[in-house]
C-alpha positions in Angstrom: 186.4 146.6 109.5 182.8 146.7 108.2 183.9 145.4 104.9 185.7 142.4 106.1 184.2 139.0 105.8 185.1 137.8 109.3 183.1 140.7 110.8 180.0 139.7 109.0 180.4 136.1 109.9 180.5 137.0 113.5 177.5 139.2 113.2 175.5 136.4 111.4 176.7 133.9 114.1 175.4 136.2 116.9 172.1 136.8 115.1 171.6 133.1 114.5 172.3 132.3 118.1 169.8 135.0 119.2 167.2 133.5 117.0 167.9 130.0 118.3 167.7 131.3 121.9 164.4 133.1 121.2 162.7 130.1 119.7 163.8 127.8 122.6 166.5 125.9 120.6 168.8 125.9 123.6 166.2 124.2 125.8 165.6 121.5 123.3 169.4 120.9 122.9 169.6 120.7 126.7 166.6 118.4 126.9 168.1 116.2 124.2 171.5 116.1 126.0 169.8 115.3 129.4 167.6 112.5 127.8 170.6 111.0 126.2 172.5 111.2 129.5 169.6 109.4 131.2 169.6 106.8 128.5 173.2 106.1 128.9 173.0 106.1 132.7 170.1 103.7 132.4 172.1 101.5 130.0 175.1 101.6 132.3 172.9 100.5 135.3 171.4 97.8 133.3 174.8 96.6 132.1 176.0 96.6 135.8 173.0 94.6 136.8 173.5 92.2 134.0 177.2 91.9 134.9 176.3 91.2 138.6 173.8 88.6 137.5 176.3 87.0 135.2 178.9 86.9 138.0 176.3 85.2 140.3 175.4 82.6 137.5 179.2 82.0 136.9 179.8 81.6 140.7 176.7 79.2 140.9 178.1 77.1 138.0 181.5 77.0 139.5 180.0 75.8 142.8 177.9 73.1 141.0 180.9 72.0 138.9 182.9 71.6 142.1 180.2 69.6 143.7 179.8 67.5 140.7 183.6 66.8 140.6 183.5 65.9 144.3 180.5 63.6 143.7 182.3 62.0 140.7 185.4 61.5 142.8 183.2 59.9 145.6 181.5 57.6 143.0 184.9 56.6 141.6 186.3 55.9 145.1 183.2 53.9 146.0 183.5 51.8 142.8 187.1 51.2 143.4 186.3 50.0 147.0 183.4 47.8 145.7 185.7 46.3 143.1 188.4 45.7 145.7 185.9 44.1 148.0 184.4 41.9 145.3 188.0 40.9 144.2 189.0 40.1 147.8 185.7 38.1 148.3 186.4 36.3 145.0 189.9 35.4 146.1 188.6 34.2 149.4 186.0 32.0 147.7 188.6 30.7 145.3 191.1 29.9 148.1 188.2 28.1 150.1 187.2 26.2 147.0 190.7 25.2 146.4 191.3 24.1 150.0 188.0 22.0 149.9 189.0 20.4 146.6 192.5 19.7 147.9 191.1 18.2 151.2 188.7 16.1 149.2 191.4 14.9 146.8 193.7 14.1 149.7 190.9 12.1 151.4 190.2 10.2 148.2 193.8 9.5 147.7 194.1 8.2 151.3 191.1 6.0 150.8 192.5 4.7 147.6 195.8 4.0 149.3 194.0 2.1 152.1 191.9 0.3 149.5 195.0 -0.6 147.4 197.0 -1.7 150.4 194.0 -4.0 151.5 193.8 -5.4 147.9 197.5 -6.0 147.8 197.4 -7.7 151.1 194.4 -9.8 150.1 196.1 -10.8 146.9 199.3 -11.6 148.7 197.5 -13.6 151.3 195.5 -15.5 148.6 198.8 -16.2 146.7 200.6 -17.3 149.9 197.7 -19.6 150.8 197.7 -21.1 147.4 201.4 -21.6 147.4 201.3 -23.1 150.9 198.5 -25.3 149.9 200.4 -26.6 146.9 203.6 -27.2 149.0 201.8 -28.9 151.9 199.9 -31.2 149.5 203.0 -32.2 147.9 204.8 -32.9 151.2 202.0 -34.3 153.2 199.6 -37.0 152.3 196.6 -38.4 154.0 193.5 -37.2 156.0 195.4 -35.8 158.9 197.6 -33.8 156.5 194.5 -32.4 154.7 192.9 -31.3 158.1 196.3 -29.8 159.2 196.5 -27.9 155.8 193.0 -26.6 156.1 193.6 -25.4 159.7 196.9 -23.8 158.9 195.5 -22.1 155.7 192.7 -20.6 157.7 195.1 -19.2 160.3 197.3 -17.8 157.5 194.3 -16.1 155.9 193.2 -14.7 159.2 196.5 -13.3 160.0 197.3 -11.9 156.6 193.9 -10.1 156.3 194.2 -8.6 159.8 
């Protein structure tokens, strides 16, 4: 047993551990592990804080996006309403304009009809008077006939123009 290699390895390991313990190696290892545990715990706390902050920022952006979408929808709806109102107003103006133009045209047509009728009557009266004058001159002779023709032509003109 004293000659076996495993025995001497175990003895060397125990002596090494005793020397490490005596010089304070275990305390340094413990302090190193504790310091590393504190750093990891601090990094985990920092990561948790950053995660919560990121979640807050994400929620804020989602809220802002939803508000922006609602505002955009309201703007679009308002623009559609305004466009519809303008289109309705334009149609109303156009219809009013057409109605006024139609009425004006109808009035002008009625006036033209009245004027044309008056001109036709006047032309017919003048033609009838001339024809009557010619006929009466041919059939009647003398001063009395001429006075009678003038009187009857005046009556014809008056009646035809009325």
